[in-house]
C-alpha positions in Angstrom: 19.6 145.8 -30.7 19.4 142.0 -30.7 20.4 139.4 -27.9 24.1 138.3 -27.1 24.2 135.6 -29.8 27.5 134.5 -31.5 25.8 133.7 -35.3 24.4 136.5 -37.2 20.2 135.8 -37.4 18.0 136.4 -40.6 16.9 139.7 -38.7 20.3 140.6 -38.3 20.9 140.3 -42.3 17.9 142.2 -42.9 19.0 145.1 -41.1 22.6 144.6 -42.6 20.9 144.8 -46.3 18.6 147.9 -45.3 21.7 149.6 -43.6 23.8 149.1 -47.0 21.1 150.6 -48.9 20.6 153.3 -46.8 24.1 154.1 -47.1 25.0 153.5 -43.4 28.7 152.9 -42.2 29.4 149.3 -40.9 30.0 151.0 -37.9 26.1 152.4 -37.1 25.0 149.1 -38.5 27.1 146.8 -36.0 25.7 149.4 -33.3 22.3 148.7 -34.2 22.7 145.0 -34.4 25.0 144.5 -31.4 27.9 143.2 -33.3 31.6 144.5 -34.3 31.8 146.1 -37.7 34.7 143.7 -38.6 31.4 141.2 -38.5 29.4 143.1 -40.9 32.2 143.5 -43.0 33.3 140.0 -43.0 29.6 138.9 -43.7 29.0 141.1 -46.7 32.4 139.7 -48.4 31.6 136.2 -47.5 28.0 136.2 -48.8 27.9 138.9 -51.4 26.3 137.3 -54.8 28.0 138.1 -58.4 25.9 139.3 -61.4 28.1 139.0 -64.3 27.6 142.3 -67.0 26.1 141.6 -70.2 29.0 144.2 -71.2 31.9 142.7 -73.0 34.7 144.8 -71.3 38.3 144.4 -70.4 38.0 144.7 -66.2 35.5 142.4 -64.5 35.1 144.2 -61.3 34.1 147.4 -60.2 37.2 149.3 -58.7 34.7 150.9 -55.6 34.3 147.3 -54.9 37.6 147.1 -53.1 36.2 149.8 -50.5 33.5 149.4 -48.0 30.4 148.6 -48.4 31.9 146.0 -51.4 28.7 145.6 -52.9 26.6 147.7 -55.2 23.1 147.7 -53.7 23.1 151.3 -53.2 25.6 152.0 -56.6 24.0 155.2 -58.7 24.9 152.9 -61.6 23.2 149.9 -60.4 20.2 150.0 -63.1 21.8 151.1 -65.6 24.6 148.8 -67.1 28.2 150.1 -66.3 30.1 147.4 -67.7 31.8 145.8 -64.5 30.5 142.5 -62.8 28.3 143.6 -59.9 28.0 142.2 -56.4 24.7 142.5 -54.5 24.0 141.4 -50.9 20.8 139.8 -50.5 19.9 138.8 -46.6 17.8 135.6 -47.3 20.0 134.5 -49.9 22.9 135.0 -47.3 20.9 133.3 -44.8 20.7 130.4 -47.2 24.5 130.4 -47.7 24.7 129.9 -44.1 22.4 127.2 -43.2 24.1 125.1 -46.0 27.4 125.9 -44.6 26.5 124.9 -41.4 24.9 121.9 -42.6 27.5 120.4 -44.5 30.4 121.3 -42.1 28.8 118.8 -39.6 27.9 115.8 -42.0 31.9 114.4 -42.1 33.2 112.5 -44.4 31.3 109.5 -45.9 33.7 106.7 -44.8 32.8 103.2 -43.6 35.3 100.8 -41.9 35.9 98.6 -45.1 36.8 101.5 -47.6 38.9 103.0 -44.7 40.9 99.5 -44.3 40.7 98.7 -48.4 42.8 102.0 -48.6 45.6 100.5 -46.9 45.8 103.2 -44.7 46.1 101.9 -41.2 45.7 103.8 -38.1 49.1 103.1 -36.9 51.7 102.4 -39.7 54.8 101.6 -37.6 55.2 98.4 -36.3 55.1 97.7 -32.7 59.0 96.6 -32.3 60.0 99.8 -34.0 58.5 102.2 -31.4 61.1 100.6 -29.0 63.7 102.3 -31.2 62.0 105.7 -31.1 64.1 108.6 -29.8 63.0 109.8 -26.4 63.7 112.1 -23.5 65.5 110.7 -20.6 62.9 112.8 -18.2 59.9 110.3 -19.6 
């Protein structure tokens, strides 16, 4: 069991991948790593990787993917080409996706002062004289 951490670690993700392969429930995986079962479900759905089928078929996704575990890691038809797109969960790839998302979310918008002002978007579009006529409550 891991310490109380907000984010999943690589070790947690490896435990998730192992649990999926051994057909464990989300609840048992969650108890093992000290997280909520919904965290496991969201992690798998968010970081699964699609492998397109090489067989032409009308359906694109397997109907079994609509239920837990939402991936084909332990599907008996995984090695044969079943005709559906396959989704697999890989702990190392999930960790890479997590780090990329974390890094990109902290970058911000690449905008300098000149480009902001040249776009014609000032901070306050109202003229100071107009603010005198704005409605307000008598208690303020």
